[in-house]
N, C-alpha and C positions, 0 to 999 in steps of 0.2 A: 504493499501501500504506500502510495506516495502522498504529498501533502495535498494535493488537490483532491484525491480520492478521500482523505481523512477529513478534509473540510466538508464534503459533501454528505458524507456518512454521519458527521457530527451535526450538521444542519438537519438531517433528517430526523434522527433521534432526539434533538432537543426542540423540534418544531421552531426553528429559526431560519432566516435566510441564510444563504452561503456567504454572503458578505459580512454578516454578523458573526459566524463561525470563523470565518477568516480573520476578522478583527481579534477575536478572542485567542485565536492560535498566534497571532503576530504579537499580540500584548503578553501572552505566557512567555514566548521567546525572549521579549524585550526584558522582563522583570527578571527572568532567569538569569539572562547575560549580565544584567545589572547587578544582581546579587553575587554571582560567581567573579565577577570583577573586583568587587568588595571583600574578596576572600571570605564569603560566607557561604554556608550550606542552604539548601532548599530542600526542605523535607515535606513530603506529602504522606501523611498518615495512611498506612494501608496500601500505599504505592511504592514509596522508595525514597532514596535522598540522592540528590544530585550534589557532588562536592567538587570545588576546585582543585586543580592537581597542576603544580608547577613542574613542566618537564625542564630538564636542565640541558645546557649547551653540551653537545657532544659531536662526535666523529661519525660520518656517514659514509655510505659509499654509492656511487652510481652504480646500478647493476648491469647496464649494459656497456659501460666503459670502464668500470672499475676504479675509477678516480674518486679519491677521498675528497669530503668537502665538510665543512662545520655546518651542523645544523643548530640555529640559533635557539636560544630558550623560548619557550612559549607557554601560555595558560591553556590547557587542556581540562577536560571534566570527566569525571567517573560517576557511574550511577551504581548504587547498591539497592537491588530491589527489596522491598519489605516481604518479611515471612509469609505476611498473608497474601500478598500478590503472587509469590512463588507457589504456595498451597494451591490457589485458584487454578494458576496454570497447569501445575501437576494433576490436580483433580479431574481437570477437564481432558488432559491427555489419557488418564486411567480410564475415564467414560468410554473415550473414542476407542480404546484398545480392547475393551470388555473387560477389564480388571476393576475389582471393586477394592476400595481402600479398607483394609481391616485395621481396627485398634486393639 
């Protein structure tokens, strides 16, 4: 699924226009970026945590030529899914495979 498909799906499920769902996604992405730039985590209960990750400067290699180059430090993001989210994913997988979760 790409962003356009997500926008359409979100609009259908929420009974809003596609432009409204697009605005929601763009605003969420903007807020997430702002918080990560401030070195803050963004936690969504039941979904997971987005955390900033500072990659250090390192030596890389061009796979075609083999020439080494310096990769500049940059800010990246890590996502740690919530236990409840993982359980939901795994329960659905087990149902599709015909396996039942036993406790």
